[in-house]
C-alpha angles and dihedrals in degrees: 000000000000116000113229115225112222115249110261118239121231121192115205115201117192134129093215112089092205092057091048091051095050095046094044092051092049096050108032094086090065105024143040098251124205127178139210127184098201141032093247092052090048092054091048093051092047090050091052096045121357113225126219093241139005127215103201132191116212103207106067127142106235102033124000123231093253091061092045090052092047091054092048093050095049094058120079093219096053106026093094095056107109114238123202116192116220107190149142089229099105104166118121089237091056093049091046091052092049093052092042093058092052113279115143094209142011122210121186121220136271083058131205106234094213089053092050091048093048095048093046090051091049096049093043089054092048090051091048091055091046091050090053091054090045091052091051091049090053097053123091108244096215104042101025094228124111116293133225093277092054090047092053091051093045093049091051091049094045091048092054092048093049091047090054096044100036092232128141122264122201135192128196121195120196133191127191108239118241092352094158089057089050091054092046092050103041104020133250096283090058088045090056091052089049090055091049092049093050091046092052091047094050093046090048092058092061114082106169119088093229096055121092137201115195141171106251096189139299108353094340125107134182138201127207111207116189121206090005126137122214091263090057092047091051090049092053091044090054089048089055093046092051094044094051092048089048090058085077096212105171116240111178090171094062121101089195098066145317095277138046112284137174135220120213140197123197132196133180137187142160101235117238132184111280094029125105135214088232089069091055091049090049091053092051089050091051092051089049090052092049091049090052091049089050093059108284129248088080143090133242125181142178140185117233115241 
């Protein structure tokens, strides 16, 4: 069965309605086209849903294209979006500046529509290949679920979204109980399969597209739960705990029980200016530690104040 590649999204930023109309008409057959008439509107749209490529005018009244590009390139979430300048500023110095601040291409108006189409296709394809490599680099090689790097990026993105919307954000950290004893008893190949089984189980509990289960390191895992109160995080954590125990993987080396179990710590907050996602992660880690100290194969959670 042929795999369908999602339609790439192109954001056109120009304060001239005629330019927007011409460019939209020329690209909409191949791409999902969105438009913005100012730099501020462009940044807002990118923040809400990052496009695959941006066609950006330079001469705009409120914020010029150079400044828009600078802001995009200084943020980790948007810095990889290719920007093509479309502008009447044709001096070598202008083009040099545009490329120096991070644009991938520079097209001088009046534009040739076939040239614009060809360059957009080329840069979208380059980004698609880069995204594929990025995806592979963010997947844990052993378990197949997202790795620590992907978790860090997802937490940052989820934090910003929750800060904008005023919604709760929860984290759940999990640790396989007595995993060293499991490795010592059954060998490292069996230990690897144990890690894979727990990873599959944790990922399977999550149903919403925005939620994430990742390998944090060693035998530790973490979940990012957007728009989720502490009660919801505890419910999902208990679902994971029960599902892992129900796998029935024998662990004779465990002093917790006869099968593989996990201990979990949950933390929740509604992000506010001046706070950091690292503090939420630290709270989840503390609750995990307390749950271990209390006997393992259990969950403890807290809401940040």
